[in-house]
C-alpha positions as CSV (number, residue, x, y, z in Angstrom):
1,M,83.6,173.7,57.2
2,H,80.5,173.6,55.0
3,T,78.1,170.8,55.7
4,T,76.1,169.5,52.7
5,A,72.4,168.7,53.2
6,S,72.3,165.0,52.4
7,L,70.4,163.8,49.3
8,A,70.7,160.1,50.5
9,N,67.4,158.2,49.9
10,Q,66.5,160.7,47.1
11,L,65.7,159.8,43.5
12,L,67.5,161.8,40.8
13,I,65.5,162.0,37.7
14,A,67.5,163.1,34.6
15,M,66.0,166.1,32.9
16,P,65.2,165.7,29.2
17,N,68.2,167.9,28.4
18,M,70.7,165.6,30.0
19,R,73.6,165.3,27.7
20,D,75.7,162.6,29.5
21,P,74.8,159.3,27.8
22,N,75.5,157.5,31.1
23,F,72.4,159.2,32.6
24,D,70.2,160.1,29.7
25,H,66.6,159.3,30.7
26,T,67.7,157.7,34.0
27,V,66.4,157.6,37.5
28,T,69.1,157.1,40.2
29,L,68.8,156.4,43.9
30,I,71.3,158.3,45.9
31,C,72.6,155.8,48.5
32,Q,75.2,158.0,50.2
33,H,75.9,161.8,50.1
34,N,78.1,163.9,52.2
35,D,80.8,166.7,51.8
36,D,83.0,164.2,50.0
37,G,80.5,163.5,47.2
38,A,77.7,161.1,46.4
39,L,77.1,157.5,45.4
40,G,74.0,156.2,43.6
41,I,72.5,153.3,41.7
42,V,70.8,153.8,38.4
43,L,67.4,152.0,38.6
44,N,66.2,151.9,35.1
45,R,68.9,150.4,32.9
46,T,69.7,146.7,32.6
47,V,72.6,144.8,31.1
48,E,72.6,141.6,29.1
49,L,73.0,139.4,32.2
50,T,70.6,137.8,34.6
51,V,71.1,137.4,38.3
52,G,71.6,133.6,37.6
53,D,74.5,134.5,35.2
54,I,76.2,136.4,38.0
55,L,75.7,133.5,40.4
56,D,77.2,131.1,37.8
57,Q,80.2,133.4,37.4
58,M,80.7,133.4,41.1
59,D,80.3,129.6,41.4
60,I,77.3,130.0,43.7
61,S,74.8,127.1,43.5
62,Q,71.3,128.3,42.6
63,E,69.2,125.2,42.6
64,L,66.6,126.8,44.9
65,F,66.8,130.3,43.4
66,R,63.5,131.4,42.0
67,Q,64.6,134.8,40.7
68,S,67.6,133.6,38.6
69,G,66.0,135.1,35.5
70,E,65.8,138.6,37.0
71,P,67.8,141.2,34.9
72,V,71.0,142.7,36.3
73,H,71.0,146.5,36.3
74,Y,73.5,149.0,35.0
75,G,74.2,150.8,38.3
76,G,76.4,153.5,36.8
77,P,79.7,154.0,35.0
78,V,82.0,153.6,38.0
79,Q,83.5,150.1,38.8
80,T,81.2,148.4,36.3
81,E,82.7,145.0,37.3
82,R,81.6,145.3,40.9
83,G,78.3,144.1,42.1
84,F,75.8,146.1,44.3
85,I,72.6,144.7,45.8
86,L,70.0,147.3,46.7
87,H,67.5,145.6,49.0
88,E,64.8,146.0,51.7
89,D,65.5,144.6,55.1
90,V,69.0,145.8,55.9
91,G,69.9,142.5,57.6
92,S,73.4,141.7,58.9
93,W,75.4,141.1,55.7
94,D,79.2,141.5,55.7
95,S,79.3,144.8,53.9
96,T,76.0,146.9,53.9
97,L,75.4,150.6,53.8
98,E,72.1,151.5,55.3
99,V,70.5,154.0,52.8
100,H,67.4,154.7,54.9
101,D,64.9,152.9,57.2
102,G,65.2,149.3,56.1
103,L,66.8,150.0,52.7
104,G,70.3,148.8,52.3
105,L,73.1,148.6,49.7
106,T,75.3,145.5,50.1
107,T,78.5,144.6,48.2
108,S,79.4,141.3,49.9
109,R,79.1,137.8,48.5
110,D,77.1,136.5,51.5
111,I,73.9,138.2,50.4
112,L,74.1,136.6,46.9
113,E,74.7,133.2,48.6
114,A,71.6,133.7,50.8
115,M,69.6,134.9,47.8
116,A,70.6,131.7,45.9
117,R,69.2,129.7,48.9
118,N,66.0,131.9,48.9
119,E,67.1,133.2,52.3
120,G,67.9,136.7,51.1
121,P,65.9,139.9,51.2
122,K,62.3,139.7,49.9
123,R,62.9,142.5,47.4
124,S,66.2,143.3,45.8
125,L,67.9,144.8,42.7
126,V,71.3,143.6,41.6
127,A,73.5,146.1,39.8
128,L,76.9,146.3,38.2
129,G,78.7,149.6,38.8
130,Y,77.5,152.7,40.5
131,A,77.1,156.4,39.8
132,G,79.6,158.7,41.6
133,W,80.0,162.4,42.1
134,G,82.9,164.3,43.6
135,S,82.5,167.0,46.3
136,G,80.0,169.6,45.2
137,Q,79.5,168.1,41.8
138,L,76.0,166.7,42.3
139,E,74.8,170.0,43.9
140,Q,76.2,171.9,40.9
141,E,74.4,169.6,38.5
142,I,71.1,170.0,40.3
143,S,71.5,173.8,40.3
144,D,72.2,173.5,36.5
145,N,68.8,171.9,36.1
146,S,70.3,168.5,35.0
147,W,68.2,166.6,37.6
148,L,64.9,166.7,39.4
149,N,65.1,165.1,42.9
150,G,62.5,163.8,45.3
151,P,62.1,161.2,48.0
152,A,62.8,157.5,47.2
153,N,59.8,155.2,46.8
154,P,60.3,151.5,47.4
155,E,57.4,150.5,45.1
156,L,59.1,152.5,42.2
157,I,62.5,150.8,43.0
158,F,61.3,147.2,43.3
159,S,57.9,146.9,41.6
160,T,57.5,149.4,38.8
161,P,58.6,148.0,35.4
162,V,62.1,149.1,34.5
163,E,61.0,150.9,31.3
164,Q,58.4,153.0,33.2
165,R,60.6,154.1,36.2
166,W,61.9,157.4,34.6
167,A,58.4,158.8,33.9
168,A,56.9,157.3,37.0
169,A,59.6,158.9,39.3
170,A,58.8,162.3,37.8
171,Q,55.1,161.7,38.2
172,L,55.6,161.2,41.9
173,L,56.7,164.8,41.9
174,G,53.8,165.9,39.8
175,V,56.0,166.4,36.7
176,D,55.1,165.2,33.2
177,L,58.5,164.9,31.5
178,G,56.7,164.8,28.1
179,L,55.8,168.4,28.6
180,L,59.4,169.5,29.2
181,S,61.4,170.4,26.2
182,S,64.9,169.2,25.8
183,E,65.8,172.5,24.1
184,A,66.3,175.8,25.9
185,G,64.3,178.5,24.2
186,H,62.8,181.9,24.6
187,A,59.2,183.0,24.2
């Protein structure tokens, strides 16, 4: 059996030649990766909803919630009706995947209820949907030069303005995406 080197806790930065409109100019955090495939959350696209809208839809009181105006992210094209909360401080929520030291991905209602009471994680990102790859698919896309990858950075995930994350993620690797052509060519 072949064992895949895990890309969990890595950022995937879409190359300028990315043709898939779901991932054009995106940066995605890989949350889980093994021989069966990969799961990630797109970090730099938002939808026309706020976290407060999600809490309202779920009948969660938010009288105390200070971040109700925060945008909801487009996590990816799979299960776009399902919520995912990427957060620091893994905590003890009902359904959390530990991505890496202190970084968790939670899908249970209890974290949203805690957030509405201002008892949730200090930093979080709420997303609808996720990005998924089948066995070997992500590795093939990386070898096809569709993605750059490098270590995750909490400041990029939680503090960098959404519209700057794609270029900022590449800059963490020393790459200026503006210098890369989206067309293949020959000298």
